[in-house]
N, C-alpha and C positions, 0 to 999 in steps of 0.2 A: 379555707378562705385566705385570700391575700389581703394586705392592709394598705391603706393610704395614710396620710397624716392624721386624719380624724375619723376614719371609717373603715369598715370591712367590706370587701367585695364578695357577694354571694357566689358560691361555687355550685353552679348548675349549668346544664348544657343549653343555655338559651341562645337564640340566634345572635350573630355578631352585632346586629344593630340594636339589640336590647341591652341597655345599660342599667345597672342597679347599684345601690350603695346602702349600707346599714351603718349609721353613725354610732359611735360609742360616747362615753363621757370624757374621753381623753382630749386634751387641748382646750381651746376656748378660754374665755375671760370671765365667766361667771364665778362668783365667790360662794363658799359654803353657805347653806346646804345644797346649793345648785351646782357646785364645782363639777366640771368646768365647761363642757361643750353643751350647755343647755339650749335647746331650741324651742322650748315652750314659753309663750308670752302670756300665759294665763295661770302661772303657778306662783306668782309673787316675786319673781326674780326682777332685778333692775332692768327696765326696758331697754336701756342702752346697751347693756351686756348682751341681751338676747339679740338685739339688732346687729351687733358686731359679730356674734356667732353665726347668725343667719347669712350675713354678708360674706363671711369666710366660706361657708358652705356653697353659696350661690356662685362664688367665683370659679368653682370647678364644675359648674353645670351649664347646660345650654340655655337655660332660662330660669327665672325665679320659680321655685316650686309653688304649686297651688296649695297654700296652707289652709287646712280645713278647721272649722270649729266642730270638734267631735262630741257627739252626745250619746254614744252607744246605741245608735240607731241603724238604719239600713239604707239611707239615702246615698245615691251614687251620683257624682258630678263628672262632667267632661272637663278635664284639665286644659283642654285646648280651646275652651269657649269662655268668654267673659262671664263672671258670676256676680249677680247682685247680692246673693246670700251664700256664704261658704259653709253653711251648716250642713254637714254630711259626715259619713264615716267610711267613704270609699271614693276613689276617683279612677277614671280610665283615660287613656290617650290613644288616638288613632294615628297621629302624625308626629313629626319632629317639632321641636320648639315648645313642648309642654312637658312638665315634670310632675308626676304624681307623688305625693308625700303623705305619710301617716306618722303621727307621733304616738309613742307609747312609753310606759314605764311599768310594765307587767302584762298588759293586754298583748294579745298575739297579733303581730303584723304579718299579713299574707300578701306576697307579690306574685303576680301571674303574668304570663305572656303566652302567645300562640306560636306554633312551630314556624309559621311564615314570617314572624317578626313584624306584624302589621298592627297589633294592638297589645297594650299592656294595661295592668290594673293593680291597684293597691287597696287593701281592705284592713280596717281596724277591727279586729275580732276579739274584743272583750267577751266575757261569757254571755252577756245580754244580747249584744249584736250578733254574735255567732248563733245563739239559740234562735234569734228572731229572723235570721236569714240574710245577713250582710254578705256572705260569700255567694249565696244564690243570686242576690241582687246584682252583685258585681259581675258575675259571669253572664247574667242576662244582658247587662249593659254593654258587654264586650261583643255580643252578636256573632259569636263563633261557636262551633260545637265544643263541648267540654272535653271530648277526646283529643282535640287539637291543642289543648292547653297544658302547661306545666306550672307548678307552684313552688314557691320557696317560703319556708316558715322562718321568721326572724326570732330574736330573743324574746322570751316570755316567762312568766312565772312557772316554775317547774312542778311536776306532778307530786313532788315530796314537800312542796311549800304552799300549794293552793288548797287551803282548807275552806270548804263551803258547807252550807246547810242543806237539808233535805229538799228545800225549795228549788235549788239549782238542779239536783238530781232529777226531781220530778218534772221540771221544765224540759229537760233534754229527752228523757225517756218518753214523755208525752208525744214528742215528735218522732222518736225512733227508739224502740225498745233496746236495740243493740248499743245505744249510748251508755247503758248500764256498765258496759265493759270498761269505760273510762273513769269509773268511780270505785273507790275502796274505802271501807270504814276507817275513820280516824279514831283516836283515843276517846275524845269527848262524845257523849251520847248525841245522836242525831247529826253528827258532823262526818264529812267525807273528804278524802283527798281526791281532787279532780285533775285529770290529765287533759288539759285544754288542747294540746297538740293532737292527741288521739281523736278528740271530738271534732277538730277541724279536718283531720284526714278522713273521717267518716263522712262528713258533709261533702268534702271534695270528691270522694269516691262515688257518692251518690249522683254527682254531677258528671261523672265520667272522667274525672281528673285523678288518675292513678299515679302519675309521675310527680312525686312530691319530694322536694329536697330541703336541706337545712334542718332545723330543729335541734334540740338538745342544749340550747343556750339558756340557762336559768338566770333570770334577772336578779332574783332574790339572793342567790348564793354567791354572786360575784360582784361585790360593791365597787371593786376597782374599775370594772369595765362598764357596768350597766346602772342606770337609774332604776329604782324600785319603789313604787308607792306603797306597796304592802310592807316593805321593810322599813322605809324611812318616813312615810307620810309626806313631809315637806321635801320635795325633790324636783329634779329637772325632767326633761323628756328627750328621748332619742328620736331619730327620724329614720324611716325606711322609705327609700326613694326608688322610682323606676321610670324610665323614659326611653324613647326611640331616638337614635342618632345615626345618620348616614355616614 
């Protein structure tokens, strides 16, 4: 990845008109425990600080991002259309002048685009949304074959930090028995270490999306770069953004 002042640029072979950014916690005006480039307006930070951070981000974008009210669901919105209700966990864009944005602090952000550079999408894939089909819903909303898509996985809780109960294992394996490959027993009885990146790769592969880039950026283990809810509880949010630009 190459870096800007406040973000990393995904390293993937996307068409030239596809632009993407992954913000870090570097820069910004938010004070601890939200220091510094917090973009979440729902986590208890000073609203003016969040507004300042968002304005700094938007200054480098072709449009103000469609900020979603994320609920770990599977609703997908069109970032290029006016929205009466922004409650959703994914967005897509078919033209220039619209920016898709996902906020995370351990959940997996997934950015997608097609080979022709005519549609992009961003999905918030926490384990519940991932299990319930947020990636499938996003691809369906993009209206192109999965084989024409590529994906980029942003920073997320790593497989050595994501301890879950048997309910999570059961939920994924009920959908696909191969999901068991993404779980290994933890020390505590009935607990497992889950690899959310592998779970996402499995779901993407089932959709025909085998070109998957990024990954390997653990939010929990890198407090200097990433916010992490699992690590800190009270913390900020990063943004994963994607848009089309001629």
